[in-house]
N, C-alpha and C positions, 0 to 999 in steps of 0.2 A: 476566647476563640469561639466564634459563632458557628463554624462549620468548616468543611473541607471541600476543596475544588480539585477534581482529578481531570486534568487535560490529557487526552489520549489521541495520538496521531497514528493513522494506519497507512504505512508506506508499502505499496505493492504495484508491480507491473508484470504483465505476462512475459514468459521467457521468449525472447525474440533474438535469435542469433543466426546469422546466415553467412558463414565463412565462404560459401561458394560464390557469393557476389561481393564485388569490391565496395559497392554502395547499396544499401537497402533501406527503403523508405521507412518501414516500421521500426527500424533500430533507432530512429529519431525520437520515438516515444521515450526511450531511456535517456538519450542525450539531452532532450529538453527538460526532463525531470531533474537530472543532475544539475544543470545550469540554473534553473529557475526555482528549484525546491530544495534539493538535498544539500548543495553547497551553501546556499543562504541560511538554511536552518542550522547546519553545523557551525557556521560563523557566529550565529546568535547564541547557540548553546555554549560555545567556547567563550563567548563574551561574558555570559553569566558566571562561568567557572572562574575566569580571570578576575572578575570584579568581586568574587567571594559571595555571590548571592546564594541564599538558601533556596534555590530554585529546584523544582522536582517535576518531572514530566515523564509520561509513558509513551513509548512509540513501538509499533510493530514493524519489523522488517521481514517481508515474506521471503521464504527460501528461494523462490525464483528470482526475486530482486537481488538478494545477496549473491546468488550464483552469477548474475550478470555483472554486478559491481566488482566482483573478484576476478572476472575473466580477463586475462591479458589481451586477448584480441579486441574485446570491446573497450577496454581501457585505452588501447592504442587508437582505436577508431574515434573514441570520444575526444581525445586530445587533438586529433586531426580536425574533428568537427569544431572544437572550441577555437583552434587556430584560424579556421576559415571564418568563423563569426567575428573574431577579433580583426581580421583583415577587412571584412565587410564593414565593420563599424568604423574603422579608420577611413575607408573610402567615403563613408557617410558624413564624416566630419568635413571633408572637402566639398562634397556635393551640397551640403546645407549651409555653407559658410555665409551666404547672403540671406538666410532665412532664420533670423535670430531665435524664435521659439523652438524650432526643430533642431537648430545647431546645438542649443543647450542640451537637448535630449540626446543627441548623437554623442556629445562629449561624455555625458553620463554613462551611456552604454559602453563606450570604449574603456572608460576607467573601471567600470564594474567587471567587464569581461577580462580585462588585464589582471585585476585582483583575483578573479575566479581561477584563472590559469595558474597564477602564483600559488594560490592555496592548494589547488589540485596537485601541482608538481611537488609542493612542500610535503604533502602527505603520501607521495609516491603513488598516487592514484588509488590508495587504499581507503575508500570511504567506510567500508565495513569496520576496518581497524579503528577509524576515527570515532565511529559510534560506540565501539567496544570500550575505548578509553573513557568516553563520557559515562558509560554505565559503571565501569570500574571505579571512577572517581565520585559517583553518587549523584550526578545530575540527571541521568536517565534510568528508567527501567525499560528494558527491551523485551517485548513479547515475541513469541513465535506465532506461526500461522499454519494452516494446512500446507503440505509440501508444494502443491501446484495451485493452491487457492481454489480447490474444488468446493462446490456447494455440498457440504457434508450430509445434510438430510437426504440428498438425492443418491447417496451411496449407502444409506442405512439398510437397504435390503441385501447388501453384500458386505457383511461385517469385516471380512479381510481387507477389502479396499479402503474402508473407513480406517481400519487399524494402520494400514500402510501409510496413508496420508498423514496421520498424526505422528507415528513413530519415526518415519523418515524426516519429518520436520524437526522433531526433537533432536535427532542425530545431527542434522545440519546446523541447528542452533549451537550444539556443543562444539562443532568444528569451527564455527565463526566466533563464538564468545566465551569458550572455555568454561562453561558452567551450564547447569540445567535451567530451562525457563521456568518461571513461576506462573505466568499467565499466557493465554493464547487468544489471539484475535480469530474468532470463528468467521471464516469468509462470508461476507455479506451479512454478518451477525445472524446467520441461519442456524437454527437450533432445533433438535428433537431429542427426546429422552434416550434414543438409541446411541447417542454420542457418549453417554456417561461412562460405560465400562472402559473404553480406550482412553478417555481423559484421565481416569483414575490410574490406568496402567502406566501412562506417561508421567504421572505425578504432577499434573497440571492443576493449579489451585483456583484459578479464577478466569472468567471470561465476561464479555459485555454483550448484552442483548438490547434490541430496541425496546422502548418503554413498555409496549404492550406485552412483550414476552415475560416481563416481571409482573406487571399489573394484573395479568390474567393467570398468574400462578395459582396452584392449588395447594393449600388454602390461600386466600388472598393475603398478600403481604401487609403486615401491620403498618409499616413505614413507607409503603408505596415504593417509588424508585429511589428514595433518599437514604436507603440502606441496602446492602446486598442481602440476598437470601442464599442459604446453603441448599444445594440439591440433596436428594437422599443419599448420594454416594460421597458427599462432602465437598464438591466444588462450589465456589461462590459465583453467583450470577449478579452482575451489576446492571442496572437499567439506565438507558440513555435519557438525559434530561432534555425535554422538548423546548423549553424556553431558550436555553443557551444555544441549542442546535439551530433554531430558526434565525437567531441574530447573526450567526456566522455563515450558515449555509445559503440562506435565501437571497437571491439577487434582487427580487422584487420587494421583500420586506426587511431584509437584513443589510448589513454593512457593505457587501461587495458591489451593490448597485449604485453607490454614491457617485455622482458625476465628476468628482475630483479624481477618481481612480482611473488607472489605465484601462483602455478598452482592449480586451483580449483578442477580438476578432479582426481589428483593423491592423494589418501587418504589411510591411513593405514587400513581402513575398507575393502579394496580390496587387500592389499599387504601382510598382516601378516597372521599368522596361525589362522584358524577359532576358534580353541579351546581357544587360548589366548584371542581372541576378544569377545567370546561369552557372558561373563557377562555384556558387555557394548553395546550390540546390542539390538535394540528394539524388534526384532522378532527372535526366536530361529532358528538357522540354516540359516539365511538370512543375507548376507553381506550388508553393507550400509555405508554411510558416517558417520565418527566420528567427523570430523572437524580438526583432527590432520593430517597435510599434511607437508611433509618434502622437497618438491621439488619446484623449480621455473619453470616458463614457459620456455620450450625449444622445439624447433621444427626443421623442416628440416632434420629429421632423426638422430639428435644428441641424445646422451644419456641424460637422465634427470639429471640436476645438483642440488646440495643441495640448499635449500632456505637460503638466507642470509638476515636477518632482517634489518640490518643497510643499506645495499645496496638498499633494497626495499624502506626504508624510504627516502633515498636520491632521489630515482626516483620519489616518490610522491611529494617531495618538488620541484624538477625540473619541474615536470609536472604542479604543481600549479603555478609556476612562468611563465611557458609558457602560460597557460590559462589566467593568469592575464594580461600579455602583449598583448596577442591576443585580449582581450576585450578592452584594451586601444586603440589599432590600429583600432579596429572596431568602437569604439565611435568617434575617430578622423575623420574617413572616413564619418561616418553618420552625424557628426556635420557640415560638409561642404555642405550637401545637404538637411538637415532638418532645419526647423525654430523653433524647440523646442527640449529640451533634450530628446534623445531616451531612451526607456526602453528595455533592452534585457531580455527576460524571458527564463530561463533555467530549465525546469522541468525534473525530473528523478525519476524512481522507487527508493524508499529509500533502498530497499534490494540490489540494485547494490553496495551500499557503505558498504563494510564489508563482505557480504555474497558472492556475485559473484566476486567482486573486493575487495580483502581482505584489501588492503591499501587505499581504497576509503575514509574512515573517516579521515585518516591522510592527504590525498590530500585536502579534504574539509577544514580541520583545517588550513593547511598552506595557502590556498587561502584566507580564511576570514581574517586571521591575517595579511597577506601582504596587503590586501585591506584596512583594518582598520589603518594600519601604514602609508599608503600613502594617505594623505588627499586630494590631488588635482587630483586624478585619476578618480574614479567613486564611486558612493555611493551604498551600499547594502540596499535594501528595499524589502517589499513584494508588490504584486499587489494591496492589499488593501491600503497600504501606498501611492502608486503612485496615486491612485484615489483621495486621500485627497490632494496631492500636485497639481495634474492636473485634476480638476473636469470637464473641458470642453473637450469633445471628439466628434469625428464624429459619426453620427448615421448610422448604416449599418445592414443588415440582413446577418449573417454568413452563409456559405455553410454547408450543411449536411456533416458530416465528422467523422472520428475516427483516432487514431494514430496506428491502426492495419495495417496489410499487405495491401498494395496498397491503403490505406487511406479510406477504407469504411468498411463494416461490414462482409466481407467474412470470417474472422477468426471465427466468432460466428454463422454465418448463412451459412451453406454449406451442402454438401452431407452427412457428418458424423453427423450433428446435426439436420437436417431438421425434423426428427421424433419427436423431443422434443416439438416444438412450438405449434402444434395442442393441445397437452395435457395441456400445460401451458395456452393456450387461453381458453380452456374449464374451467379450474380451476379458472382463473381470473374472468370470467363471473359469475361463481357460487359464488365466494367470494363476489362479489358486490351484487348479489341477496340476499344472506344471511344477509349481513350487513344492507341492506335496510328493511328486513322483520322480523328479530329476535327481540323480545321485549327487550328493554333496561333494564326492570325490572327482566328479567330472568338471575340471576347471573351465574348459571352454564352454560347456553347456551352462554352467553357472554364470559365466561372463555374459553369455547371450541372454540369459534370464534376467540379469540385472538391467541390461539395456531394454529388454521388453518391458520391464517395470517402469523405466523412465518414460518410454513412449506411451504407455497406458496412462501414467499420471499426467503427462502433458495433454493428452486427449481429454482428460477429466476436468481441466481447468475451467473455472467459471467464466473466464474472459470470453471464450468463443461463443457460448450461447448468448451472453450479454450483447456482444457485437452483432450477432445474427438478429437479435430482437430489435436493437436500436438502429440497425442499418448503416452504421458508420463505415465499416470496412467488411461487409459480409462476404465478399469473395475471398479475402485473405483468411478470415475466420474459418470458412468452410474448407478451404485448402489445407489449413493447418490441422484441423481435426482429421480430415481424410488421410493426410500424409502420416500422422502419428499412428492411426489405426492400421494403415497398410504396413507400416514398418513393424508394428507389433505382430501383425498376422504373419508376415514373412519370417520374423525371428521365431515365433511360436511353431510355425510349420517346420522350420529347420531343426529346432530342438526336438520336436516330436518324431521326426524322421531320422534323427541322428545323422544329419547331413549338413553340418554347419559350414557356412562360407565365411571364413575368417576375414577375408578382404572386405566383404560387404559389411560385416560386423564392425570392423575398424572404421569404415567410412561413417557409419551411423554414430558410433561412439565419439568420433571427432566433431560431429555436427551438434548433437544433443548431449553435451558433455557435463551436465549438471548431476548433483547427488552422487558424488564419487563413492560414498560408503553405503550405497543402497543395499539393503538386506532382503533378498527374495523371500526369506522365511516369514516375513511379516504378512505375506498373503496366505500363509497356512492358517486354517481356521475352520469354523463350522461349515462354511460353504464349500470347502475343498472336496468333500465327499460327493 
């Protein structure tokens, strides 16, 4: 065996739940990810298990994503969404019956969506339970994440908030998967030394950094990114491999830009008559993605060509073989200069596979099957498995880092987001003060304090400053942050004045209903004084 390959997927979406509206546009982020990523991946993972493959893969499921996947309201709304897509795809079969290339694609969509509905109903809508079964049977290792996917170094000046993000996430993981997590996906791979005490308190054993976070460690790591390093408190830091990242991530240099693949942006939601589409769009009069796309990637001024599913599957198989042989060549080169088997860590956003790169799940399936069929190439494992195999590693202090633009925190802390952090800082300090002073015997005040903690955590999510920076839905992001901070302030004022409005509290609890076991004591700490 020349080395080890650790494939790691990071599945996360911001908490979006609006029971006050019958239809809400941003809830489609979840529905699209279920249809195009999570259900296809579960189907592939189950196929590995059914065929007896010695496949092994790590995946993080963020606590906010798990909360939405387990929510009965969102499960019901997703099934409504899926039934609407199935109805639309059936209409598309009739509309395209005299357009042979498009008709074939319409038939493909109908059959795929029909199978997705059957799969979803078979598991009772419990995707988290399906992932749990795959972990229990040994196919997956599931990581935790920060509770609301906050950029943790930005909380480092307030240790109680940092502590709450990690310990609430650990508690939610226990509720979902009936065990403690071994690894954590640090949101945005953002790291600073200040994280170490709470990672140790939560008994988290490993995490992943972008390559420069390990390469710039003190002292310099002997094996570069091809072996983990232990931090001074005993957590293992794995570095991301750049070569395998570029092959899969880059649309310009990597596989997803191949012209045989489906074009993400060309969707019937923007091409067809609005009256025809209206019953299937989440917002009246507003065009949007439906997921039904008939064209492959074409550029250079050429007219868009019809999508051909079999050609795309062939491309995915070819690219999986290319990736496989590239890893063999990489391991052979490394084995000549290292005195231990190297580990190549390849982390990706899970939503790349299926949502952004439609054929990504098939690429992953072909890669794993080829690896399992070739016993003397390299072995698939998780970072946690590697630590069991190779428990002795160099002790280093990783560099502060993220995998965002330019490798630091500019994506989340910049001129478009600077206004947010003073408000968060004030709320964080107030939460710690209340956690330290409110009597544990005051049941209603403790209930309000738990909800205040939820609102604060939702305001801390990395998604809102990211959206503010990229400009994709800035009004929604600004509205969400403002609403959560206002709810926090209202609840904190009521707790401080001992004038709690139980009706108002119940309304907020019904809307932002995640983290049922949240413990306000997690905010007690050095900053509470």
